[in-house]
C-alpha positions as CSV (number, residue, x, y, z in Angstrom):
1,M,-101.3,23.3,62.3
2,M,-98.0,25.2,63.4
3,R,-96.3,21.8,63.6
4,N,-97.2,21.0,60.1
5,K,-95.8,24.4,59.0
6,R,-92.5,23.7,60.8
7,Q,-92.2,20.3,59.2
8,I,-92.8,21.7,55.7
9,R,-90.1,24.4,56.3
10,V,-87.6,21.8,57.7
11,G,-88.4,19.6,54.7
12,I,-87.8,22.6,52.2
13,V,-84.5,23.2,53.8
14,L,-83.4,19.4,53.6
15,L,-84.4,19.3,50.0
16,T,-82.5,22.4,49.2
17,L,-79.4,21.0,50.9
18,I,-79.8,17.5,49.0
19,Y,-80.2,19.4,45.6
20,T,-77.3,21.7,46.1
21,G,-75.2,19.0,47.4
22,C,-76.0,16.6,44.4
23,S,-75.5,19.6,41.9
24,V,-71.7,19.9,42.5
25,P,-70.0,19.1,39.3
26,P,-67.1,16.3,39.5
27,V,-63.5,17.5,39.4
28,V,-60.6,15.9,37.6
29,H,-58.3,14.5,40.0
30,R,-54.6,14.4,39.3
31,S,-51.8,13.5,41.8
32,E,-48.3,15.1,41.2
33,N,-45.6,12.7,40.4
34,R,-42.8,13.1,43.0
35,T,-40.5,10.3,41.6
36,T,-37.1,11.1,40.8
37,P,-34.2,8.9,39.5
38,V,-32.1,7.4,42.2
39,S,-28.9,9.0,41.2
40,Y,-27.1,11.3,38.9
41,N,-24.1,9.0,38.2
42,G,-24.7,5.8,40.0
43,S,-23.5,7.1,43.4
44,Q,-25.8,6.9,46.4
45,D,-23.7,9.1,48.6
46,S,-26.0,11.6,50.3
47,T,-23.4,14.3,51.0
48,N,-24.6,17.5,49.4
49,T,-22.8,20.6,48.4
50,G,-25.9,22.3,48.3
51,K,-26.6,22.3,52.0
52,L,-23.4,24.3,52.7
53,S,-23.9,27.9,53.6
54,W,-22.9,30.3,50.8
55,K,-20.3,32.0,53.2
56,T,-18.4,28.5,53.5
57,Y,-18.8,27.7,49.8
58,F,-17.3,30.9,48.6
59,T,-13.9,31.7,50.2
60,D,-13.0,34.9,48.3
61,P,-13.6,37.7,50.9
62,N,-14.3,40.3,48.3
63,L,-17.1,38.1,46.7
64,V,-18.4,37.3,50.1
65,A,-18.7,41.0,51.0
66,L,-20.3,41.8,47.6
67,I,-23.1,39.2,48.2
68,D,-23.6,40.4,51.9
69,T,-24.1,43.9,50.6
70,A,-26.5,42.8,47.8
71,F,-28.7,41.0,50.4
72,K,-29.2,44.4,52.3
73,N,-29.6,46.7,49.4
74,N,-30.9,44.6,46.3
75,Q,-34.2,46.3,45.3
76,E,-35.8,43.3,43.9
77,L,-35.1,41.4,46.9
78,N,-36.6,44.2,49.1
79,I,-39.6,44.3,46.8
80,T,-40.1,40.4,47.2
81,L,-39.9,41.1,51.1
82,Q,-42.7,43.4,50.9
83,E,-44.7,40.8,48.9
84,I,-44.1,38.3,51.9
85,E,-45.6,41.0,54.2
86,I,-48.5,41.4,52.0
87,S,-48.9,37.6,52.1
88,R,-48.9,37.7,56.0
89,Q,-51.5,40.3,56.1
90,E,-53.6,38.2,53.7
91,I,-53.6,35.4,56.3
92,R,-54.9,37.9,59.0
93,A,-57.7,39.1,56.9
94,R,-58.5,35.6,56.0
95,K,-58.8,34.6,59.7
96,G,-60.9,37.6,60.6
97,E,-63.5,36.3,58.0
98,Y,-64.4,33.2,59.8
99,L,-64.3,34.9,63.5
100,P,-67.4,36.9,64.6
101,F,-67.5,40.5,63.8
102,V,-68.6,43.0,66.5
103,G,-69.0,46.7,66.2
104,L,-70.4,49.7,68.1
105,G,-72.6,52.5,66.4
106,G,-75.0,55.3,67.0
107,G,-77.2,57.4,65.2
108,A,-79.8,60.4,65.5
109,G,-82.5,61.6,63.4
110,V,-85.8,63.3,63.0
111,D,-89.0,61.5,61.8
112,K,-92.7,62.7,61.3
113,I,-95.3,60.2,60.5
114,G,-98.6,61.2,58.6
115,R,-101.5,61.3,60.7
116,Y,-103.7,59.4,58.6
117,T,-101.3,56.5,58.3
118,N,-101.6,53.3,60.2
119,I,-98.6,54.2,62.4
120,G,-99.8,57.9,62.7
121,A,-103.4,56.9,63.7
122,S,-102.0,54.4,66.6
123,E,-99.6,56.9,67.9
124,A,-102.2,59.7,68.1
125,T,-103.8,57.7,71.1
126,T,-100.7,57.3,72.9
127,D,-99.1,59.6,75.4
128,I,-95.7,59.1,76.7
129,K,-96.2,61.2,79.7
130,P,-99.6,62.2,81.1
131,G,-100.5,65.9,80.4
132,K,-98.1,66.2,77.2
133,E,-98.6,65.1,73.8
134,T,-96.1,63.6,71.6
135,P,-94.0,65.8,69.4
136,E,-95.0,66.1,65.7
137,F,-91.5,65.9,64.7
138,L,-90.2,62.8,66.7
139,P,-86.3,62.6,67.3
140,D,-84.8,59.3,67.2
141,V,-81.6,58.5,69.2
142,Q,-79.8,55.1,69.2
143,V,-76.5,53.7,70.5
144,A,-76.1,49.8,70.0
145,A,-73.6,47.1,69.6
146,F,-74.0,44.9,66.5
147,A,-72.5,41.5,65.6
148,H,-72.3,39.4,62.4
149,W,-70.9,35.8,62.1
150,E,-71.0,33.6,59.2
151,V,-70.8,30.1,60.7
152,D,-68.2,28.2,58.6
153,I,-70.1,25.0,58.2
154,W,-68.2,23.7,55.2
155,H,-65.0,25.0,56.3
156,K,-64.9,27.4,53.4
157,L,-63.5,30.3,55.3
158,R,-61.0,28.1,57.1
159,N,-59.7,26.6,53.8
160,A,-59.2,30.0,52.4
161,R,-57.0,31.0,55.3
162,K,-55.0,27.7,55.0
163,A,-54.6,28.7,51.2
164,A,-53.3,32.2,52.2
165,V,-50.8,30.4,54.6
166,S,-49.6,28.1,51.7
167,R,-49.2,31.4,49.5
168,Y,-47.3,33.2,52.1
169,L,-45.0,30.1,52.5
170,A,-44.7,30.1,48.4
171,S,-43.7,33.6,48.7
172,V,-41.1,33.0,51.3
173,E,-39.6,30.3,49.2
174,G,-39.9,32.7,46.2
175,K,-37.7,35.1,48.1
176,N,-35.2,32.1,48.9
177,F,-35.0,31.2,45.1
178,M,-34.3,34.9,44.4
179,M,-31.4,34.7,47.0
180,T,-30.0,31.8,45.2
181,N,-30.2,33.5,41.9
182,I,-28.8,36.9,43.2
183,I,-25.8,34.8,44.7
184,S,-25.3,33.1,41.3
185,E,-25.5,36.2,39.2
186,I,-23.0,38.1,41.4
187,A,-20.7,35.3,41.6
188,N,-20.6,34.6,37.9
189,S,-20.1,38.4,37.1
190,Y,-17.3,38.4,39.7
191,Y,-15.5,35.6,38.0
192,E,-16.1,37.2,34.7
193,L,-14.4,40.5,36.0
194,L,-11.4,38.5,37.4
195,A,-11.1,36.9,33.8
196,L,-11.3,40.2,31.9
197,D,-8.7,41.6,34.4
198,T,-6.6,38.6,33.5
199,Q,-6.9,38.9,29.7
200,L,-6.3,42.7,29.9
201,A,-2.9,41.7,31.7
202,I,-2.2,39.2,29.0
203,I,-2.8,41.8,26.3
204,Q,-0.6,44.2,27.8
205,Q,2.1,41.4,28.2
206,N,1.8,40.9,24.5
207,I,2.0,44.5,23.5
208,E,5.4,44.6,25.1
209,I,6.5,41.2,23.5
210,Q,5.3,42.5,20.1
211,N,7.0,45.9,20.6
212,N,10.3,44.1,21.3
213,A,9.7,42.1,18.2
214,L,9.0,45.2,16.2
215,K,12.3,46.7,17.3
216,I,14.2,43.7,16.0
217,V,12.4,43.9,12.8
218,R,13.5,47.5,12.3
219,M,17.0,46.5,13.1
220,E,16.9,43.8,10.5
221,K,15.6,46.2,8.1
222,E,18.4,48.4,8.6
223,A,20.7,45.5,8.2
224,T,18.8,44.8,5.0
225,R,17.9,41.5,6.0
226,V,14.0,42.3,5.6
227,T,11.9,44.8,3.7
228,E,9.7,47.5,4.8
229,L,6.7,45.1,4.3
230,A,7.9,43.1,7.4
231,V,8.1,46.3,9.4
232,K,4.7,47.4,8.5
233,R,3.1,43.9,9.2
234,F,4.8,44.0,12.7
235,E,3.5,47.5,13.3
236,A,-0.2,46.6,12.3
237,Q,0.0,43.5,14.5
238,V,1.1,45.8,17.6
239,L,-1.8,48.2,16.7
240,H,-4.4,45.3,16.4
241,T,-3.3,44.0,19.9
242,Q,-3.5,47.5,21.4
243,D,-6.9,48.0,20.0
244,L,-8.2,44.7,21.7
245,Q,-7.4,46.4,25.2
246,Y,-10.3,48.8,24.7
247,D,-13.0,46.3,24.1
248,I,-11.7,44.4,27.2
249,K,-12.0,47.6,29.3
250,Q,-15.4,48.2,28.1
251,R,-16.5,44.9,29.1
252,I,-15.0,45.2,32.5
253,T,-16.9,48.5,33.0
254,V,-20.1,46.8,32.2
255,T,-19.5,43.8,34.4
256,E,-18.5,46.2,37.3
257,N,-22.0,48.0,36.6
258,R,-23.7,44.7,36.5
259,I,-22.5,43.9,40.0
260,N,-23.2,47.5,41.1
261,F,-26.7,47.2,40.1
262,L,-27.4,43.9,41.9
263,L,-25.8,45.6,45.0
264,G,-28.4,48.5,44.7
265,R,-25.6,51.3,44.3
266,Y,-24.4,53.6,41.6
267,P,-21.3,52.8,39.5
268,Q,-18.1,52.6,41.2
269,P,-15.0,50.2,41.3
270,V,-15.6,46.7,42.4
271,L,-13.1,45.6,45.0
272,R,-11.2,42.5,43.7
273,N,-7.9,40.5,43.6
274,S,-7.2,39.2,40.2
275,A,-3.8,38.1,40.5
276,G,-4.4,34.4,41.1
277,F,-7.1,33.8,38.8
278,A,-5.5,31.6,36.4
279,T,-4.3,29.2,39.2
280,L,-8.0,29.2,40.8
281,L,-9.0,25.5,41.6
282,P,-12.8,24.8,41.3
283,N,-14.7,23.7,44.3
284,I,-15.1,19.9,44.8
285,I,-18.9,19.2,44.2
286,Q,-20.8,16.3,45.9
287,T,-24.4,16.2,44.4
288,G,-26.1,13.9,46.8
289,I,-29.1,12.3,45.4
290,P,-31.8,13.6,43.2
291,S,-34.7,13.3,45.8
292,Q,-32.8,16.0,48.0
293,L,-34.0,18.5,45.3
294,L,-37.4,18.2,46.6
295,Q,-36.3,19.8,49.9
296,N,-33.2,21.7,49.0
297,R,-34.5,23.7,46.0
298,P,-36.8,26.7,46.9
299,D,-38.4,26.9,43.5
300,V,-39.7,23.1,44.0
301,R,-41.1,24.0,47.6
302,Q,-42.6,27.2,46.1
303,A,-44.4,25.0,43.5
304,E,-45.3,22.5,46.2
305,N,-47.0,25.3,48.3
306,N,-48.7,26.8,45.4
307,L,-50.1,23.3,44.5
308,A,-51.4,23.1,48.2
309,A,-53.0,26.4,47.9
310,A,-54.7,25.7,44.6
311,R,-56.2,22.5,46.0
312,L,-57.6,24.4,48.8
313,D,-59.1,26.8,46.3
314,V,-61.0,24.0,45.0
315,E,-62.5,23.2,48.3
316,V,-63.3,26.8,48.9
317,A,-65.2,27.0,45.4
318,R,-67.0,23.7,46.1
319,A,-68.5,25.2,49.5
320,N,-70.2,27.8,47.4
321,F,-72.6,25.2,46.2
322,Y,-73.9,24.5,49.8
323,P,-76.1,27.0,51.8
324,S,-74.5,29.3,54.1
325,L,-75.5,30.3,57.7
326,S,-75.2,33.9,59.0
327,L,-76.0,34.9,62.5
328,N,-76.9,38.7,63.2
329,A,-77.5,40.3,66.4
330,T,-77.9,43.8,67.8
331,L,-78.0,45.1,71.5
332,G,-78.5,48.8,72.6
333,V,-80.6,51.5,73.6
334,R,-83.0,53.6,71.5
335,A,-85.5,56.6,72.4
336,F,-87.0,59.6,70.7
337,S,-85.2,61.9,73.5
338,P,-81.7,61.6,75.1
339,L,-83.6,62.0,78.5
340,Y,-85.2,58.6,78.1
341,I,-82.5,56.8,76.6
342,A,-81.0,55.7,79.9
343,R,-84.4,54.4,81.1
344,L,-84.2,50.5,81.2
345,P,-85.9,48.4,80.1
346,E,-88.0,50.6,78.2
347,S,-85.4,52.0,75.9
348,L,-83.7,48.6,75.3
349,V,-83.6,47.0,71.9
350,A,-82.2,43.8,70.8
351,T,-82.4,41.8,67.7
352,L,-81.1,38.2,67.1
353,A,-81.6,36.5,63.5
354,G,-80.2,33.7,61.6
355,D,-80.0,33.4,57.7
356,L,-79.7,30.3,55.9
357,A,-79.2,30.7,52.2
358,G,-78.1,28.7,49.3
359,P,-78.0,28.7,45.5
360,L,-81.0,27.1,43.9
361,I,-81.2,28.4,40.3
362,N,-78.7,29.8,37.7
363,K,-75.4,28.6,39.4
364,N,-73.3,29.4,36.2
365,A,-71.0,31.8,38.1
366,I,-70.4,29.3,40.9
367,K,-69.9,26.6,38.4
368,A,-67.5,28.7,36.5
369,T,-65.4,29.6,39.7
370,Y,-65.3,25.9,40.5
371,A,-64.2,24.9,37.2
372,S,-61.4,27.5,37.1
373,A,-60.1,26.4,40.5
374,N,-60.0,22.9,39.3
375,A,-58.1,23.8,36.1
376,R,-55.6,26.2,38.1
377,Q,-55.1,23.0,40.3
378,I,-54.2,20.8,37.5
379,Q,-52.1,23.7,36.1
380,A,-50.3,23.6,39.6
381,V,-49.6,19.8,39.2
382,Y,-47.9,20.3,35.9
383,D,-46.0,23.2,37.1
384,Y,-44.8,21.2,40.2
385,E,-43.6,18.4,37.9
386,R,-42.0,20.7,35.3
387,T,-40.1,22.5,38.2
388,V,-38.8,19.2,39.6
389,L,-37.8,17.9,36.2
390,N,-36.0,21.3,35.2
391,A,-34.1,21.1,38.6
392,Y,-33.0,17.5,37.9
393,I,-31.8,18.5,34.4
394,E,-30.0,21.4,35.5
395,V,-27.8,19.5,38.0
396,A,-27.2,16.8,35.1
397,N,-26.3,19.5,32.7
398,Q,-23.8,21.2,35.1
399,L,-22.3,17.9,36.2
400,S,-21.5,17.0,32.4
401,N,-20.3,20.6,32.0
402,I,-17.9,20.4,34.9
403,G,-16.4,17.2,33.7
404,N,-16.0,18.5,29.9
405,L,-14.4,21.8,31.0
406,A,-12.0,20.0,33.1
407,S,-10.8,18.0,30.1
408,S,-10.9,21.0,27.8
409,Y,-8.7,22.9,30.4
410,D,-6.1,20.3,30.5
411,L,-5.7,20.4,26.7
412,K,-5.6,24.1,26.3
413,S,-3.0,24.3,29.0
414,K,-1.0,22.0,27.1
415,E,-1.8,24.2,23.9
416,V,-0.7,27.2,25.6
417,D,2.7,25.6,26.7
418,A,3.3,24.6,23.2
419,L,2.6,28.0,21.5
420,T,4.6,29.9,24.2
421,Q,7.6,27.8,23.4
422,S,6.9,28.2,19.6
423,I,7.3,32.1,20.1
424,T,10.8,31.8,21.3
425,I,11.7,29.2,18.7
426,S,10.2,31.2,15.7
427,N,12.0,34.4,17.0
428,G,15.3,32.6,17.0
429,L,14.5,31.1,13.5
430,F,13.7,34.5,12.2
431,R,17.0,36.1,13.5
432,S,18.7,33.4,11.9
433,A,16.8,33.7,8.6
434,R,15.4,30.3,8.8
435,A,11.7,31.4,9.2
436,D,9.9,34.6,7.5
437,Y,8.1,37.2,9.3
438,M,4.6,35.6,8.8
439,E,5.6,32.7,10.7
440,V,6.7,34.9,13.6
441,L,3.3,36.8,13.3
442,L,0.9,33.8,13.1
443,T,2.8,32.3,16.0
444,Q,2.4,35.3,18.1
445,R,-1.5,35.7,17.3
446,D,-2.1,32.0,17.8
447,A,-0.4,32.1,21.2
448,L,-2.5,35.2,22.4
449,E,-5.7,33.6,21.2
450,S,-4.8,30.3,23.0
451,R,-4.1,32.1,26.3
452,F,-7.4,34.1,25.7
453,D,-9.1,30.7,25.3
454,L,-7.5,29.4,28.4
455,I,-8.6,32.0,30.7
456,E,-12.2,31.9,29.2
457,T,-12.2,28.2,29.9
458,K,-11.2,28.8,33.5
459,M,-13.9,31.4,33.8
460,Q,-16.3,28.8,32.5
461,Q,-15.0,26.4,35.2
462,M,-15.8,28.7,38.0
463,S,-19.2,29.6,36.6
464,A,-20.0,25.9,36.3
465,T,-19.1,25.5,40.1
466,V,-21.5,28.5,40.7
467,N,-24.3,27.2,38.6
468,I,-24.5,23.8,40.3
469,Y,-24.3,25.2,43.7
470,R,-27.5,27.1,42.5
471,A,-29.0,24.0,40.8
472,L,-28.5,21.8,44.0
473,G,-30.4,24.6,45.9
474,G,-27.5,26.2,47.7
475,G,-27.4,29.8,48.7
476,W,-30.7,30.6,50.6
477,N,-29.8,28.8,53.9
């Protein structure tokens, strides 16, 4: 009879396992596309500028010092470092879930059982010690160790820990990606600051040139060779140029404070040397091959780790459909009086129990969790592919930008040379009455704008070298 009952119970358990195992909904499997173009411009040279250390790539000591300070004081970077610590502690918590939990506890209380209950009637005939009756209000003292362990049959808890590890690695790559962005922002702002300083110097030089021209016009008026109109037009030109310097000064202040914010400090002058900005030569870039982006770019590796975590989450959600096995144990001493608690084995209490439980009816919540985990996995695949595609396009765009800016800079240099010479020519013609004052004014204005454009193009060239370094994944190593 007992054997038949055991067989029935075992049969029920097996049927439950089969039912729950067969009721797992199917998932949509999608593999990420890791294929990239073979090259950027036909070259198969694997030499990659993105692998250079940022201290090697940037040679300006003032810029290097600014970046170094930002890595120590930038608030956003420090916030990210704390997020990494949070992810690390999540791994510890997940690891503790699949290890046995052991605790120690104790308690004391007072209990009175009614005389006419089954327990009270049985205790009425029991004497703990001959000659003495059992107390009416019976104390209860207990000290015991207890343990709980969920047996990780389906690797649900281990997969949850692996997912936490993947998210921790993703947070580390997120920190690396932030470092590359901080370097890029500081370097771009620094070169913009050098360009603004150079433009301010150009304005001041033009103010001096235009003041000299104004003096000549006034002398010409005294000689009755020009009218008061020419004098006023030259005065207006000088005032307009003087006004330009205040806009430049404001932009310098804003750019300095943008750098100060990235460095985590209050507004103060940014140490720099702008003297040779116009003659700076952009770094020579070697892009390597596109497949290197999968290893060099922190945001690509971050997306890859997030994808791994999302896939493990699906396995964790799948395990919820299967029965879970839990073991519980208690070992300690218990007595109605502290005097008896040390008497062994009479005061010894021990329990050992195993629980096997699985979902049977109304699994909507489990199915929803499983479907959501699967959807997030597909989402992570698309995010990975989008990140890889964006990385390639960023490099391609900057390569094109560098080539076009180089051609543009050559043409603007020639334009500046031609207009600089035309200023001297127009002044000479004006003094010999072979050109009117409007030609002189227009020539000066065009020359100033061309020099401004040349410096702007130089700044864009330097920014392009910064942006492609970031696009190649440089800066975090």
